[in-house]
N, C-alpha and C positions, 0 to 999 in steps of 0.2 A: 643655400646648402640646408637639406632636411636636418631635422634634428637628431635623427638615427645617425647621420655623416657626420654632425658636429662633435657627438658622443664617442663616436667611432675613432675620431681622428684626435680626439683629447682637445677639442678648441673650445668646449664648454666654460662660460665665466663664472657659472654657478649663481647668477642672478635670482633665478627663482621664477621667472616672468612666465615660462611656459607652464610651469606648475599652476600657477595662479588663473591661466587662461583655460586650461583644461578642467581644473577645479580638483579638491581634494579626492572626489570620490576615482578619478582616475589617476591620479599622481602625486608623487610627495617628494620630498629633496631629503637625501639620506648621505651619509659621509662613504664615500667608496673606499676600496680597497687601499688605495694610494693616500686617502685622507682627505679629500676634497668634497664638497658640496655637489651632488648630481642628482638630475631628476630621475625617477623610475617609474615609469609609464607600464600602466597595468594593461592597455586595450591600444591596438594600433591607431595611429592618426588616420584621419580623412583627409583625403587631397587638401581640402579647405582649410582645416587646421595645419597642416603641412605649410600651405602657403603664407598664413597668416603668422606663424611661429618662424617662418624662414624671415619674413619681412621686418621682425623687432630682435631677432635673436642676436646680441652682440657676439657671440661664439663666431657665427656665420658671416658677420661683417658689420661695418659701420657705414651708415649713411647720413651724410650731413647736409642738411638743407637750412638754410638763414635765411631770415627776412632782411636781413641789413649785409651789407658789404665789408665789416670790420673785421674779416677773417685775415689773420697775419699767420705767416707761415712759421712753422712751430708751436707758437703760443695759442694759435686759434681765433675765435673772435674776441676781442678787445676791447671795450670801451674804457672802462677806469681801472688803475693799478695802484694798490696802496699797500702800504705795510702797516699793521696795525696789532691792537690787543683789546679784549674784553676789560671794560672800565672796571669790573669787578676785580678786585685783585686776589680774592680767593679762587673764583673761577679760571682767570687766567693762570693762576698757579696750578691747579688741578689739571688742568687742561693739557694737550699734548704741545701745542707751538702758538698759545694766546689765547685761546678760548674764543676767537671770532665765530666759529660756526655754532657752537652752542649759545652765544650771546645772542646771535642773529635769531636762532630759534626760540629762544626764552622770548625775545622782542615781539615775535610774531603770536605768540600766545599770549603776552601779556597784554596786547594792544588789539587782540581780537582778531585780526588778520588771519590767523589759523585757529582751529579748535583743537588741532594734536599735531604733535610731532611723531614722523614714522623714523625711527631710527635703531641703530644696532647696540645693542649693551651685552654684559658677561651672562650667561647662563647661571642659574642659581646651583643647578647640581654639578656642573663643571665648569667654573666661572673662568678657566683659561680658552672655554668656545664661546660662541656667540650666539645669541637669538635675538629676533626682532622684537622691538619695544614700540608701543604707542603711549607718548607722554602727554597729558593734555595740562599738566602745571608744570611751573618754572622750576620748582625743585627738582622733579624728576627729570626733566631736561639736561640738567647740570648734573645728575646722578650719573651719566651717560656718556658725559664727557671724558675723552680721551681717545687715543689710537687702539685699536682692536685687531691685531694682527694674526687673524683667524680666519678660517673661512665663513662666510655670512650669506644668505639670501633673504635681503629685506623686501623683494618684490614677491616673495612668495605666496602671499596671498592679497596682493595689493588691489585687484579688480572689488574682491568681495568686501573689503574695507572702504572702499571709495562709494561703492553702491549704499552703503550706510549713510546719514546724516553726517555732516561736517567735514570742513576743508581742511587740508593737511600741508604743510612743509615736509618735504621728504630729502632726508640726508643719505647719501651713498656714495659708494666707489664710482667712480668714472662709467665702469660699463655698466652700473645699475642705471643709473641717470641717462644714459644713452640709450637703454632699453626703453625706459619709461617714457624718453623724448620720443623714439621712433614709434612706439605704440601709440602715442598720443594722435599720431596722423590716421591712426586706423578706428581708434576710440575717443570721441568727442569729451567723454566721463574725465579724462585725464586732465585736461585743460579746463575744466568746469572745479574739480574737485582739487585739484594740487595746484596751491598759491605761489610756491616755490619750491624749486629744484637746486639742491645746495650738494656740493661734491668737494672732497678734499684729494689733493695730490697724491697720486698713488703709486707705490713701488713693486706692488705685485701682492698676491695672494698666497701665503705660505699654506702648507697642508698640516693636518692633525699631527702626522708622522713627524713634521718639524717640530710641532709643539712637544710632544713627547721626547724630542731630545733636547729640547730647551730646559724643559724641567728636570731631564736628568744631570744636564750641566749645571744647573743651581742645587743638586742633591735632594730633590724635591720629590715625595712619591703623592701620585695625583690625589690618591684617598686622605692625604693630610691638608689639602688645600682648603681654607675657606673662602679667600678672595684672592683674585689675581688682575694686577693691571700690568699692560705692555710700555707704558709709558706714563708721562705726567709728574706731578708734585715737583715741579721744576722743569727745566727745558734744557736739553732734550727728556731729561728725568730717566729713572731707572725701570726695569721690569721688575716688579716685587710680587712675591708670593706671601700673603700673609696664613701662616698655617694656625689650624684648630687648636694649639696650645699657645697661642699669641705670640709665638717667635715669626719674624721675618726672613727671608732670603731675597736677596737681588742680584740684579746683574746689569751692567751699564749698557746702554743704548747701542753702542759700537758693538759689544760681544752681542747681543741679544739679535738685532736686525743684521749687522755685518758680517758676523762669525757664524750664525746659526740659520736665522729663519728665512735669509735670502736665497739660501742654497736650495729651498723647498718651495719655490714660488711655481705656481702651475702654468704648464704650456702656454695657455692663451696670454697669460699676462708678458710672456718673453717676447712676444710679437704684438705687443698694444702700441697702438700709436697716439693713445689718448690719454695717458698717465695724468694729464694735466685737467680734465673734464670741461673738454670743448662743448659738450650739450647742456651745460650746467646755466643757472641764471646766475650763479655766483660760485666760485672755486677758492678755496682756501688751503696753503701748506705751509710746511716750515720757510721761514726767511732765515735760512741759515748766513751767518758769517764765515766768510772765506780766508783761508790762510795765503802766505805770498804766492802760493802754486794757483790760487783759487779753487783748492778743496775745501769742502765744508769741515767746520771746527765744531766738535760736538762738546766742547767746554760748557758747563752750566751756567746758563743767564736768564734773565728773566724773560719769558716766553715771547715771541712776537710771532706773526702771520702774514704771510703774503696774502694779497687777497686782490681777485680779479673780478669784475663783472664783466659779463657777456650779453646781456640781454639788456634793453630799456628798463625793464621790469628789474631788473638784478640792479642796475644802478641807482633808480630809483630807491628801492628798499633799502640799499646801504646808505644812502643818503640820507633817509629818514631814521635809521639807527643810529647815525652818528650825529643827527640833531637830538636826539632822544637822551643822548649822554650814556649810552649802553657799550659803545664802542669808540676806540681811540681809532683815528684812520690818517695816515699821511701819505700825501702822492709819491710814487715814484715812477722811473722811466723802464721802459722794457731793457735797458742795458743793466740798469739795477737789478732787475728780475733774474736776468741772465748771470748773474754774479751769485744770486741765491739758489738756482736750481740749476746748475750745469749738468748734473749727471740725467736730467728729464730732458733739457734739450739735445745732447747727444742722443738718447735713447729715441725719441722721435725723428732725430736726422737719418739715424741708420735703420730703421726699421722696415724700410724697402729692400735694402740690401738681404738683411735676413729672411723677407719673405720669398724674395728671389732666389735663396737658397734652398729653402723648404722645396719650392715648386721644381727647381734643379734636380732636387733628390727624389721627386716625385711625390711628394706629400701634397695634402688639402690643405689651402691655405685660406684664410677669412678674405672677403672682399671690402676693400675700404674706398668709399667714394667721398669727394668734397673735401678730405681732409690735407690736400697739398702736400703728398709725399716724394712725390719730384722734385718739386722747389725745395724741400726740406733737406732731402738726400743730396742736391745740389749744394748747399750750405757746406756740409759736412766735406767734400771734396773728394776726389777719387780715390786716392790713396787710402782712406778711412774706409771707405765703402768697400773696397777691395778685401782690405783686411776683415772688417764685417762679414763679408759674403764667405770667406775662406773659413773664418773661425765658426759662423753658423753651421756651414756645411760640415766641417768635424762633428760639431756637436749632435748634428742629425744623424749622421752615420754612427755614432757611439750611443745615439738612443736619449740623449740629454735634453733634446730640444725636438 
């Protein structure tokens, strides 16, 4: 699917890779009227550029190719599965769900495995929004710990950064890592310079409009905000706006995500089959505790992360980090993981029914290859798929999908 078709169909994921491929003289990322980061192209693309971007754009589709046969239905490629947390209690407390990703990134920098970490943090001028950071020291990696429920484009100048000296660990959303992995098939520089691709389990990218609603709900004016975090300082932690007068306004995780931000997720996220980062070397997410019905509970506890290694490189890196003492890891089963992330499982199982509904209504849909969506759909059962299809069709007609 050409880039203009992706944008016209509102399927852009906002990763920024197309801008990096085209270069800053021809393209840039900016907030759209709907509040999402989208590429602005100053000059029409050539046929070769369209073909290249089509092959790597996660908005147009995902093409999973694996060197191993460990691909499990719903979960994707799985080598090792753990629950764990950062050994540093301060990092564990500050991070969103145990601090494993930050601890792994610190380990890579501290041991010289990587020269820097490419990740996302708060903008200085608008701290409820994001910017891409390059951290070369452990403290700056830790400073970026925590979920950032706002649009981000970590790949916006990835090509230019990797052309310089140094090796990188890249932390991103599943779609960011998928784009980078697919681009590695076209550009050998990626595998030469990126020593580890880390992803977090993702529920979708909310718009800047949703964040404006969140600030109003907190009774906070944007010009009053000195710093802003969406989670952390506990698990799951609260959203917290620190104001210039020194006061703080907070909102619970259930209200922040469940009541506000989840209703402003971009269209591409609503039909994403890869919220669990199948293309990453290692992926981490909330290892939720469940109630008697199996639903996640959000009572404050010590943070813990669900950790999956998806490649041999990722498994070796986790083993090395555990041996060094920077993380604590305990093996768990796929059944254990299913109880920690039931919504992600259901989301993947019903992706195909949503795509069918969009196609039935005449909408363009991404092409997903190698992700076993038919098998996943069969797991959900006929009744669930019919309900999902009809619900998605209603939303398409209403213009909400």
